[in-house]
N, C-alpha and C positions, 0 to 999 in steps of 0.2 A: 442368521446373521445378528449381529448386534443391534440392539434398539438404539435409534438416532434419534437426536433432538436438535434441530437448527438453533443455534445460538441467537442469530438474528441481530438486529441492531437494537442496542439498549435504548428503552424510550422513557426509563425513569432514572435520572441521574441520582444517585445517593452519596452522602458525604460520610458514611459510617466508616470506622476506623478499621482496617483489615490487619490480620495477625502476619500477613506477608510483608518483607521488607520493602518499604518505599523508597524510591529514590527522588529525594527532594532538593538537596542542595547540588552546587555546581560539581561537587567532588563525587559525589554519588552518580551523577549522571554522566561523568566521563567515559565514553565509549559507547554510551547508549542515547546519546542526542538524536540518534536517526529513528529512534521509536517516537511515534506520536499519535495523538487522538485526531481521528476523523470525525470532525462535527458535520452533521449533515441537516443543514438548517436549524429547525427548532424540533426536528424529528427525534433526534438521538445521536448516538455516536458507535464508532467502532474503533479498531485499533489497525494503523498501517506501519509499515518500515519503508525507510528511504532505501532504495537500491541504486540511485544515481542521484546528481544534484537536484534534478526536476522530475524524478520517478518514484512513486510509492507503490508497494506491492501490498493487497490487501484481498479480502474475499468478494467474489462476485455478487453475493447476496447483500454486500454493504455499498454495492456500486448501481443498483438498480432500483428505480421507483416500483413499489409494489403494486400500485394500481396499473401501471402500464408495461411493465417489464423492461423499461427502456432505461438506459444509462440517465444518471442525475445532470440536470443541465449544468452548462458551465458556471462556476460561481457558486453552486448551492452547497458544496462540500469544501470544507476549509482543513489543510492538514496543519495541526500545531505541534511541531517538532518539540519533544522534550517538556511538554507542557508539566508545570508543577504548581498547584495550588494558585490557579489563576494566571500564570505567567508562563508564557511559551517562548522559546529560543528563537523561534521563526515562526510567522504565521503565513502561509501560502494559500491562495484559492486553487481549486483544481479546475482546469480547463479544457481536458480532454480524458475520455475515459475508453479503455477497451476491456472488454469482458471475454472470457473463455467461449467460443463458438458453440461448445456442446452444452452450456450451462442453461438450464430452464428456471425461471422464477416460479416454481410452482411450491405449493404448501407441502406436498409429500415429500419426505426426503429419501434418498436412496444412495446406495455405493457410486452410482454414476453420476449423481449430481454433485457429492462430495468431490470425486476425482476432477469435475470442471470448475469447481467453486474457487476460481482466480479471477482476479481483475489487476489492471494497472492503471494508474492515474497519473496524468502529467500535469505538473504545477506551472502557475502564471510565471512564476520567475525561479530560476535556480536558487538552492541554498547554498551559501559557500561552505567549503570543506572546513573552514576556521570555526564554523557554528555546529555544523553536524556532519559527522562521516558516515556515509552510506554503508550498507551492510552487503558484503558478497553473497553469492549464492554457494550452498555446499553440494558437493557430489562425491559419490563413492560410498565407503563404508562408514559407519560411526562407531569408535572404538568404545566399547563397553556399553553401548546404546545409551549412554547419558546424553540427555539434551536439556535445555534450559528455556525459559519463556519469559517475556517482559511485556507486560499489557496494561491497558486500563479495563475496567470492568465494573460490576454492579458492585456498591461497597468500597470501590476503590477508583472512582471515575477522576479523582483530582491530581493523580500522580502515577508515573509508571511504578508498578509493583512487578518485582522480579522473583521468579522462583529459580532458585540457582541449579537446582538437580531435579531432574525428573527423569522418567525412562522411556524409551520405546517399547512398546509390547510386541508389536508386530508389523512388518512391512510386507504387504501381499498385494497383488493384483491392483497396483497402482495407489493403494489406501496405505497411510501410516498411522498406527493407533497408538497412543501413549496414556501416562496417568498424572501428566501435569495438572495442576489445580485451575481450571478455566470456568468463566462464567459468563454471562451476558454482557457484551461489550467486549470480551476478547476475541470475537470475531475479527478475522483479518490478522490478527498477529502472527508474528513469525515464530515457528519451531526452530530453536537455535542448536546446532550440533558445533562442537569445538573443532576448529582447525589450527593447530598450532598455539599461538597464543590468542587468537581471535575466535569469536563466535561467529558462525555464517549460517543463512538460512537453508534449512532442510525442508520445510513444508510451511503451510498456511494454516491457522487453525479454522475449521469450517463448523464443526457440529460437535456436541457432546451426547453421551448416551451410556450405556451400561453393558458389559458383557455377561450379565448375570450374578457377578460375584463384586464388581467395582464400577465406580464412574470411569469413562474412558472418553478421552478427546480423539477427534478424528481429522485429519488433514490428508494431503495428497501428495505423490511425487511430483515434483516440479520438473522434470527433465524435459526440455523442449518447449515447455508451455510458456514461460517467460520470454524466449527469443521469439516466439509467434506472436505474443502480445505487442512486443516491441514493435516487431514489423507492422501490426495492424495499426498501431499510433502513426509511424512514419507514414503510411499510406494514406491514412485518413486525416492527417494533420492539415489543417488550413493553408491554403497555399499563399504565400505573401504577395501583396498586390505590386505589380510591376511599377517602378519609377518612371514618371512621364513628366517631361520637363518642356515648356512652350519654346520654340525655337524663336531666336531673336533675328531680325535682320542686320548683318554683319555690316561694320562701319568701312570695311576696305573695299578694293575693287580687284576684280580678276584683271589678267594681262588684256583682255579685250575690251575693258573699261566696264563690263556689266557687274551689277552689285551681286554678291553671294550670301547665301544663308549658311551658317556654321552649326553643327551641333552642339558646341559648347559656348555659343554665344560669341565667340571672337572675331 
């Protein structure tokens, strides 16, 4: 099997210029606003992709405390949509996290851990469509095996860097391998396949390695996983508190002359 290296959370921000195309102004960002940097307290960052107004798709290893293996506490992670040179189109705190149940936060990386390296994060408030358009999930074949990737990473942490065209090398046993130029901090970014005029999410970047000849990126097939994580978020969502109102003594009288209490205070 190919040698794998977990990309992990980037812990050292770098401001070096990258040879890749940086999406910096509003015209560049058009259609890519749903890509954002996930800032994890002061520990580092990953990349995430908006798939609904309040849901961000990323890698499981970007969602768990290393020491405990538990999801980050509400408010520790911030999704910064379209972040460019210090300014984001929208900043939202993450308040709930669902991680693939088969993922284990272990230092040893394997094909099984890559297949399960998926997490879904719920934001404190939805991001309006007028600010960022969420990405849809891709299904079926990819014409010509052409894919694209847009992410933050080492040496390109302050703006989205997009690689317009790279290729799928193999799709086998729930794994997707590709030759896109990924680096630390690219963890959790979406591998994108074209569907008509739009790019859709095919996989999530989990790890980088080698096949003996070249650097290779690793992701997973997403079929069914995202729907399961959405169900987990719904099941574990905090229940709203019941609205309770003190009943007031009514000012009217019943036909028998007795006072009555009305549920609306009338």
